[in-house]
N, C-alpha and C positions, 0 to 999 in steps of 0.2 A: 391315104388321102380320103377326106370325108366326102361321102356321096349322098345322094338324095335319100337313100334308104336309112341313113344314119341321122337324118333330121329328127328333131323332137316330134312327138305325135300330138302333144297338147300344149296349150299356153293359157295363162291367166291373163285375160284381156278385157279391160273395161269392167272389171268386177265380177267376171264369171269365167268358167272353164270352157274353152272352145278348142276345136281341132286346130293344130298349128297352121295348116294351110288356109284356115278361115280368118286368122288374125292379121288383118290388113290395116295399115296406117293410111289415112286419107292423104291425098296429094297436098292439101292445104294444112296439114299438121304443122304446127309451129316449130316442133323439133326438127322436122325434115327441112323446112324452108328457112328457118332463122337460127338453128342451133340452140333453140330455147329448150334445153333438155339435159337431164341428169341420168346417171346410171350407176349401178353397183353390180359387182360380180362376187358371188358368195359361194364358197366351197361347201359341198354337201356330201357327207359320207354316211352311207346306210340310212339316208333320210334325215340325218342330223346336220343342220347348218352350223358352220364353224364361226364363232364370234358374231352371230347375227345381230345382237343389240348394237354393236359398234357400227355395222354397215347401215342399219336403219337410222341411227342417230346422225351419221354423216350425210345420208341423203336428205334427212329432214332439215339439217342445218343448211345445206346447199339450197334446198327448196325455199327456205325462209329468205335467203339472200337474193334470190331472183324472183320472188313474188309468187311462188307455187306452193307455199307452205301447206295449204289444205289438201294437196293432192297425194301426200305420202301416207300409205296405210300405217296404222299403228302396229306395234310389235306382234301382238296377238294375231292380227290379220295376216301378217307375213308368215307366221308359223302355220296358220291354217292353210294358206294357199300352197305353201311348200309341201305340207302333208298331202293335200289333194293331188298335186302334181306327182309326188313320189308314189302314191298309190297307183296312179295310172302308168308310171314309168319308173319301176323300182331299181334304178341303176345303183350299184354299190358305190361308185364314185361319180360325181357330177358337179357341174357348176350351175348355179342359178343366175341367169342374167335378168336383171330388173331395170326398167327404164321408166322415167317420168318425163312427159313432154307437156308443153304449154297448151295442148289441145288444138282443136280445129276451128279456124275462123277465116273469113275472106282475107286475102293477103294484104295486111297493113302492118307497119311496125308496131303501132298501138291501136288495136281494134277498139271500136267504141264500147263493145260489150265483152268483158273478159270471159273467154271460153272455159269450159270445164277441163281441168288437166286430165291427161290420159296416162294411166299406169298400166304397164304390162310386164309379164315375167314368164320365163320358161326354164325348164331343166334341160341341160345337154350333157350327155355322157362325156366324162373327161378322165384321163389318166394322169394322176399327180406324180411328181418325181418320187422315187423310192431311194433308200439310202445308197444303193450302188451308183445311181446317177449323181447324187449329191457329192459322193466321194471323188468324182471326176472334175466337177466344177465347170465353169463356162468362161468364154471370152467376152469382153465388152470393149466398146470404144467410147470416146467422149465426143460430143457434138455441140455446136453453138446453140444457145437457147433461142427458139423461134416461136414459142407458144404465147398465148395471151397472158395478161398479167394477173388474172384472178384464178390461179391454179389450185387454190384451196377449195374451189368449187369443182366437183367431179363432173364436169360437163362432157358432152359427147363430141366436142370439137377436136377430133383426134388426128386430123390430117398431118400436123407436124410430127406426131408420134409415129404415124404410119411411114412417113418419109424417112425418119430417123431409123426405124427398124429395117427399112430397105437398105439404107446406107450400111448398117451393121452387117446385114447378110452379105452384101457385096464385098465387105472387107473381112469375111470369114468369122464374124462375131455373132453373139446371140442377143446382146442387149446394147442399147445406146444410152449414154448418161449425158443429160443436158447440163451445160455449164453456162452461166450468165456472162454478159459482157464485162461484169465486174470481176470475173475470175472465180466466183464462188459456185460450188457444185449445187445443183438443185435436186434432181431425182432422175431415175431411169425412165425410159419411154413407157414402161409398164411395171415399174418397181420402185421401191425405196432403196437408197444406197447407204451402206454402212462401211466404216473404216475401223480397223483395229490397230492401235499403237500400243505395244506391250500387251497389257491385259485390260485396256480400256476400249470400249466400243463407243463410237460416236456416229452421229447421223445429223444432217442438217435439220434445224428446228422447223416445225410447221409454221409457216407465215402465209401471206397472200400469194407468195410465189411457189409454195410447196404444199402438196396435198397432205393432210393428216392421215398417215397410213394406218390401216387396221392392223397389218402385220407388225408395224412398229410397236404397237402396244404389247403384242405377244412377245417380241424380242426383248423389250424392256423388262417385262415381267420375268422372263426366263433368266435374264442377267441378274435380277434381284434375287431370285431363288438360288443361283449358283455363286453369288458373291463376286460377280464380274462387274467392274465399274461401267456405268452407262452415262453418256452425256449427249444431250441435244444441243449442238453448237454449230455455228457457221463453219464450213469446210471449204478450203480453197482447192483448186485443181492440184496445186503442189502437195497439199496435205494428202490428197487421194493417191497421187503417184508415189509418195514416200511411205505409205502405210505398210505395215507388216503383213496385213491381211485385208482383203476387201470382200464383201458379200452383198447380195441384194436379197430382198424379200418381197413377196407379193402373194396374192390369193392362189395363183396358179403355179408359181415357182416354189412356194413355201420359202425355205431359206436356202439360198444357193451360193456357194463360193464362186468368186471371180478369180480365176488363176492367171488370166492374161488381160492386160489393159493397154489399149492403144498399141498392140503388137508386142508389148514387153511383159515378161513374167512378173506376177505379183509375188513378192517374197521369193521363195525358191521354186515358184511355178506350180505348186501343189496346194490344196486346201490346207490352211493353217490349223493349229490345235484349238485355238479359241473358237474359230468358226465351226469346226467339226463338232466341238462340244455343244455349242448352241444349236447346231443343226440336228444333232441327235435328240436333244430334248424337245426341239420344235416338232420333229417327226413324231415323237412319243405323244406329245400333247395333241397333235393333229389327228393321228390315227387312233389314239387310245392304246394303252398297253395290251399286248406286247408289241404292237407294230403291224405293218402291212403284211 
C-alpha cells in the first residue's frame, strides 16, 4: 500500500520545479470546481517516455476543444520537464501524471477575464506488468455507460469510472467495460477494449464517445508488423461475448488478456495465441530488447 514516504518529492508546477508538498491547487481552480481540466498519464522507463508525442497531441487536441489550447506545453518542453523530474527522482519505471486546468478565477461559469491555464506534472514510481502477469490475464465485467458524451476529450471527470471500478472489484474483476444504451461497446474504465475473431483484431473506432487511445496506435502498428488483420469498427456486446479472445490495453496495463468476462470464460479461459503474440511484441517494444 502506498504511503506518504512513497509520494513524489518534486513536481513541475506553473512552469517551474517545486517540492511536491508545495504544489497546491487554489480552491477556486476551475478544474477543481467545474471539471474544466484534462490529463495524461505517460509511461516512463529509465527516463524515456513511451509514445510521448501521441500523449502531447491528444492533450493539445482536447485543449483546443475546450478553449485551453494555449496552456499545453510543446513537445520539447515536455521532454525537458520530464528530464528535470527524472534527474531529481531517477525511478527505473514510473508514470508521469500531467494535468491542465482552466486556471483560477472567482467562481463563475464564464469569468469576465479568462484566467491563465495551469499545467502541472509529476513522476510517480510504478511497476508495470511483466510477462508472467500477462500470461495469467484478468477478469472484466460490462457495465452500462454513464459518462458524459464527449469522451474523446480526456477530461478529469472520472467519477463514473471510479464507480465502475468499484463495481468490478466487488464482483471479483479487474476492469469494467462500458456498454452504451444502443448495445455497442465503448471502452474500459481505464483501458481500450479489443476483440479477436480468428486472426482479426478489432476495436471500437474513436468517435466522440470513445477516447483515441495511445496504446491503440501501438497495437495497430504491431498488428501491421506481424501481418495480423486489424479493424477499427463498431462492436456490439454480443460481438464481445462471442470473441475467441479479448484483451485490453492502456498506459499502465500495457496489453493485458481478459480471460473471464461477466463471470464466463473467454475462449478456453486462458490467454489466446493472438493476444499472447501481440503482448510479447508490445512488451519488447515497451521495455526495449531483451525485455524487463
